[in-house]
N, C-alpha and C positions, 0 to 999 in steps of 0.2 A: 657419249651422251648419257648413258646410264649412270656412270660415275659422277658426272656433273649434277644430274638431278638428285642423286643420292646426297651429294655435298650440300645442295640447296635445302634438302629435307633436314639434314643435320643442323644447318644454320637456323632453319625455321624452328626446330625443336628447342634449341638453346634460347632463341629470342622469345619464343612464346612462353617458355618457363619464366622468363625475366620480365614479362609484360607488367606485372604489378609493380616491380621496382621502377620501371620507366614512368609509369603514371605518378608514382610518389615523387620521383625526381622532378617531373614536370610541375607538380603543384608547388614544390619549394622554389624552383627556379623562376616561375612566372611571378612569384611574389617578390623575389629579390632582383632578378635581371642581372645585367653585366655592369660591374662597377667601373671597369676601365674602358675608356673610349679613345685613348690615344692612338695615333696613326704612325706607321713607319714611313719615313720620308721616301718619296718616290723619285727615282732617277732612271735614266735609260739603261745603264748597266751598273754592275756592282764592283766593290773593292777587290773582289777576287779575280777580276778580269786581268790577264797578263801576269798572274802570280803562279809560282809553282805550288800546286795544291798539297795540303797535308791531309785532307779528308779523302777517304776511300770508301768503297762499299763496306758496310758494317753497322753494328749497333753502338750508339754513343749515349753517354750520360751527360746531362747538362743541369746546371743549377737554375731553377726557375721558381720564383715566388718563395724562396727560402727552403726549397726541398729538391732532392735529386729526381729528375725526370729522364726518360729515355726516348730515343727515336731510332729508326732504322733508315739508313741512307742508301740509295742506289744511283750510281752515276752511269751515264752513257758509256758503252764499251770503248768508244774512241774519243773520250773526253779530251778537250784541249781548251786551255784558258784564253785562246785567241778567238773563241766563239762564245756568244752568250746563248744560254739555253732556256727553254721553258722550264718552269718548276711546278710540279704537281704534288699536292698534299693529299694523301689517301688516309681516310679515317675509318677505324674499325667499328663494329657493332658492339652492343652490350654483351659482356662476357666473351667478346672476341679479343684479338690482340693485334699489335703491329705485325707480328709474324704471320697472322692470317691474311692480312692485306698484301704482304709480300708474296705469300703463297698463291694468292689468286691473281698475281701479276698486276696489283693495283687496279683491280676490277677490269683486268684485260687491257689496260691502257699502255702498260710498259712495252708489250709486243708491238702495239700500234705505233708507238712513238718512234721505233726504229732508230734508237740512239739520238733522238732530238730533244730529250727532256731529262731533267734531274727529278728523282722521285723521293719523297719523304713520307715515312709512316710513323707518326707519333704514337706513344702508348698512353692511354687514358688511365687515370687513377681509379682504382676499384673496377678496372676493366670497363669503364664507361666515360661519359663526357658530361658530368654534372655541371662543370664550368662554374662552380661556386665562387662568387666574388670575381668572376672573369679570369680564373686561374688558368683555364685551358686556352683561352685566347692569348693570354700572356705567354703561355708555353710556345704557341705557334710563333708569336713575335720573336721570342728568344731563339728558337730554332732557325728562323729565317735570318736573323741577324748573324748567327754563327756561320751558317752555311754560306750566306752571301758575302761574308767577309773573306771566305776562303775559296769560293767557286764563282764562276762567271755566269750570272743569271740576268736574263732580260726581265727587268722589273715590270714591264707592261704585259708580261705573259705568265702571271702566277694564277694557278687554278686549284680548286679543292673539290673533292667529292667524297661520299661515304654512304654507307647503308645503315638504315635504322637509326640507332643513336649516333652513328657516324654521319648520317644524313642530317640529323638535327644539328650536329656540330658544324657541318659545312654551311648550313643556313645561318648559324650564329656568327661564323666568320664573315659571311657576306654582309650581315647586318652591322657588325662591329668594325669591320675593316673594308669598307667599300672602295677605298682608294688603293688598297693593297692587292685585292684579288680581282682579276679581270672577269672571271666567270666561275660559277659553281654548279654542281650537279648532284643534288640530294636524291638518293634512292630510298623510297619508302620511309621518308623522314617525318618529323613533327617538330613543333616548337618546344623542345625539351632541354636545350642547352642555353637558353636565354636570348631574348630579343624582344624588347618592349615595343618597338615600332621600327619599320624600315623607312629611312628618310632619304637615302641616296641610291641611285641606280647601280645595279650590277647585272651583267648578263646571266641569265638563269635558265637552267634546264632541269625541270622536275620530272621524276619517274615514279610511278606508283601502281600497285596492283588493285584491280577493282574488287578482289575478294580478300584483301588484306585482313587477316584475323587478329593481328597484333596492334597495328596502328592503322585505323580505318582510313580509307582513301580521302575522307573529308579533311584529314590532317594535311595531306599533300596538297590538296586543292587550296587550303588556306595559306600555306607557304607560298605557293605559286601566285596567288592573287595579290599578296603583299608586294611582290615585285612587278606584277602587271601594273599596279598603280604607280609604284616608284619609277618604273621605266617608261611611263606614259603610254602604255599600250592600250589598244581598244579592248574593252572588257567583252568577254564572250563565254559561252559554255561549250568548250571544245568537245567533239565526239569522243566516245569511249567504246571499247569493244563489248560485245554481248557476252554474258557468261556462257561458257562452253565453247566459245569460238576458237580458243587457243591462239589468239592473235594479239597484236598491239597496234595502237593508233597514235601517231605522232603529229602534233599540231604546232605550227609556227604562228605566234600571235602577230597581228598586223598593227600598224600605227605606232610602233615602239620608237622611242628616242633613238636617233642614229647611234649605232655602236652598242646598243643595250637591248638585244633581242630577248624574248622569252619563248621557250619551247616547252611543251608538255607531252609526255608519253604515258598513256594508260595501257596496262596490259591485263589480259585475262589470266590472273594468277593470284597467289597468296603472298606472304611476306618473305620474299627471296631476293638476293642481291643481283643475280644474273639470270633473269627469266629467259626461257627459250620458247619461241613460237612452235606450235604443233608442226611436226614433220621436219623441223629445222635441226641441224646438227650442232649449232652453237648459239650462244646468246647474241642478240642484236645490240645490247647495251654499249659495249666498248666501242663499236664502230660509230654509233650515233653520237656518243659523248665526245669521242676524239674529233669527229668532224665539227661538232659544235665549238670545242675549245680552239681548234686550229683555224677557224674562219677569221680570227682576229689578227692574222698576219704572221709572218715568219719572224724568227729571232734574228737579231742584228749581229754583225761581226765587227767588233772593235779591233783596233790595230794591236798586233801582238806586243806584249811587254818584253823587256829585255831578257827575261828568264824563260820565255816561251819560244819554241822553235817556229820558224816561219814555214807555213805549209808549202809543199813542193808544187811545181806546176801541174803535176798529175793528180793533186788532191781534188776531190769532188767539191763543188760549190753550187749554191742555188743558181738556177738558170736565170738569165737576164738578157736584155737587149744590148746590142752594140751601140744603139742610138735610139732616140725617141723624139717625137714631135707633138706639141700640145697646142690646141686651140680652145678658146673659152668665150662664152657669151654671158654677160651679166645683165639682168633686168632689175633695176632698183626702184624702190618707192620711198616714201618719207622716212621710215625707220627699219626697212627690211629690203631683202633682195633674194633673187634666185640666181644660181650660177650653173651653167651647163658646160661640162668639160669633156673634150675628146682627146684621147691619147693614142697616137699611132706608133706601132712598133716598126721602126725603120731599120732594125737590126736584121741579121741573117738567120736567126733561130727563134723558135717559138718561146714565148714567156709562159711558164706554167706556174701561176700564182703571182699576183702583182700587188705592189704597194706604191701608190703615187703620193709623194709628199709635196706640200706647197705651203707658202706663207700667206696667211690671211692678213689683210690690212688691220692696223690697230683699231679696236672698237667693234670688230665683227665677231659674231659667235654663231656657229652652226646650230640650228634648231631641229632639223630633220634632213634626211637625204634619201637618195634612191640609187640602186645599182651598185652600192658599195656601203661599207661600214666606215665610220669616221671616229677618230680619237687622236689627240684630244680635240675639243670643239672650238678652240681659238689658238692664235699663235701659229706655230708650225704644226699643221694638221696632216695626218696620214689617212688617205682613203684606201681601203683594202678590198680586194675582190670578194664577191659572194660566190656561192657554189656554181651558179650557172654561167659565170663569165670569167672564170679563172684563167683560161687559156687564150692567148692572143698570138695568132700566127704572124710570121714575117709579112709586113705590108698591111696587116689588118689593124683595125682600130677598136677601142672600147670607149663607150660613153657613160658618164655618170653625172650626178649633180646634187645640189643641196640647196636648202633655204637657210637664210641667216638673218639675224638682226644686225644693225649697225648704228653707230652713234654719230654719223655724219660722213664718214668715209665709206663710199659704196664702190670702191675700186675693185678690180679683178685680182685674184690670187697671183702670186709671183713665185719665182725660183722653184720650178717644178723638177722633180726627179722621179724616175721609174726604177724601182728596186736598186736605188742608189746611183743610177746613171743620170747625169744632167740632161734635161730635154731642151730642145730648141723650140721657139715659138713659130706657129704657122703664120 
């Protein structure tokens, strides 16, 4: 713990010395904003699925925006192209580096991931993320395109986080690429890397110290509130710990659009990336961020390609039911409806983490829901467990529901599956 706190103090010293640079960069960026607003096309899995990969752990150089840029790649130890993986982009602080992000285990998430995610650490120009003309957003676009052409990524499970200037850049990615990143977690960030306004929802987890002497906590509150509005959450002033308490308080906003939660953690501390509560032996940040990211469902497993070995019968795989049964009740009105769904695990083993997929009739769109998160909101929808109802024992049931609009067809959902297994109707 002494070494970790010493490390935090060293980071604080570097960032504090660079505070004037940050403010100057912010002034220039807020005037210019991001020039490029193009989006990467979304799909379930990437071109790298089923291919023999050429990328390995290491540092790579890529041409982006007419100049050479670098990034560090870390793959799961048991990587196979027959499985699609989460992808996490970790962003360094001002005067930090991609090597620093790798050195702290991508803010502690790499160990939490337990070989379930691909990690990328880009290197900023001038050891920062000025994002002039959108150049750093373009860099991330180019890295993702390169990585996903070679490796198997679940494109519904991309995430970004960073500390200080890296937090600012993760916020800029959420602002500029809301259909690319499923969730972001800025730590002690501010609007320094460009974002004129947030127009689309992205799941958001903001973390900030109440005694931040480099980027005042008001900066973090401002970033948070922009996504409180975009995600349709109920505005509030969440509680924050008292000075000297040595604690942190995490708040989940209510009323948010289904699948787009906002979480806020304020801690009694200064400008550090991995705060530690008093008398604790390690930081709480990695555990809470990883839980926030992984609530959106497990990665999928496409069929192996011709060049990829088929896993043996002894290979581990996500737990799932042998069978499932579904009942549903729909209560419609003129242009809306509510649906209540109950799924029973009729298999012989417990389900630990569930994703129920179903087809909504044409013209229906989910507007909010309960006891699950929902994405996308029309067509083939996937309802994913929340923390308190992730486990379903054999013979037990889980219930959830949603409200939706419709354009005339108020029929019930069809074609249910539970973790990929087809369900029967009750």
